[in-house]
N, C-alpha and C positions, 0 to 999 in steps of 0.2 A: 266408491275406496276413499279412505281417507287416513293418512301419512299424517301421525302425532307425533311431536317432537318430547321428550322431560326432559327432566330434568338426570343426571348421570345415576342419583341415587336411587331413582325410580326403573331404570331401566333390566335390573341383574333377572328381572323375575315379572313376566304376563299379569300373573294375580293381579297385580300394581294397579293394572287399568280400574281395577274394582272400584280402586279411592276416589275414579275424576266423576264429576259430580256437573254438569250442564244445568243452562238453565230455562224453563220447561214455558209454554205459550202464557199462563198465567205470572210467570215469573218463583214462580218455586223448584226448588235446587233436585232436578233425580237422581239417581245414579246413570250414570253411561251406558249402562249393561241391560235398563229399564230399552232403552228406543235403540240398542245397535245389535248386532254378533259380534262379539269381540271373537279372533281367532289371532293364530302367530303365523306369519305365510313370510318369505323372502318375498323383495320387492327394490325396485329401484330407490336410488337416495331423491329421485327430484324427476319432476317432468316436464320436458321443453315445450312452448306453443310457441306458433307463429299468430299470431292474435285472438284466435278463441281457440285455435285447433289444434288439437297434442302435435307434434312434428319430433322428426327427426335429421339429426345435421349427418349429414354424410359431407367427411373434408376430402380434396383429392389430390395429389402433383402429377403434372405429369412426366413424363422420362421423356429424356431427350427423342427428336426427333416424330415427337406426335404435338399436335395442334390441339387447340384449346377446342376447337369447333369438332374435329376425329373426336376427342372424349364423350363431347354434350352429345357429340352421335351417339356411343356406343352407348351415354348412360338410358340416354328417349329408347333404345331398343331395350337394353336390361328391365326397364320399368315400363314398360306396353306388355313383357312378355313371363314378368315376373309378379310385377302387384297385380292384385285383384284389385279389381271395379268398385271407383269409391274413395283409390287413392290417388291425391297429385301427386304428380313433382317440381316442384319451384326450386329457381336457383337463384344467388344468391350472390355477389359479392363482383367479381371478371364474370364469370359462369354468365349471370346477367345481365352481365352490360354490351358482353360480345354479344345473347340473343339478342336485345331491344337492336342494338348496331345492326342483328341482320334481317330483324322481321319490316323493315321500310325494302330493301332490296329482292327486285328482281331478275328472272334471266332475261336474257338477251341473247338471243338466235342470230 
């Protein structure tokens, strides 16, 4: 999928896309419709990335009486039970610092 932004005067009618031409491999201009199927649909205004991977940002605040550790544990449990295979959960900011600090700790009995 490609999202194009046009000048306001060309946004009123999807048929205006037929006016767009692109350069072919031999340098000649060809209409966009010669190389793409043009359709209208609803889509996001932007797509977030972390590195090259598409990402979603989820922000949260803690309720009084709950620790960051409890929130991270609950999010990990939810992700394991809800997200499909291949989707990874990574933390940023304070939650990432918390996980890094906890990674080197061992439990001693």
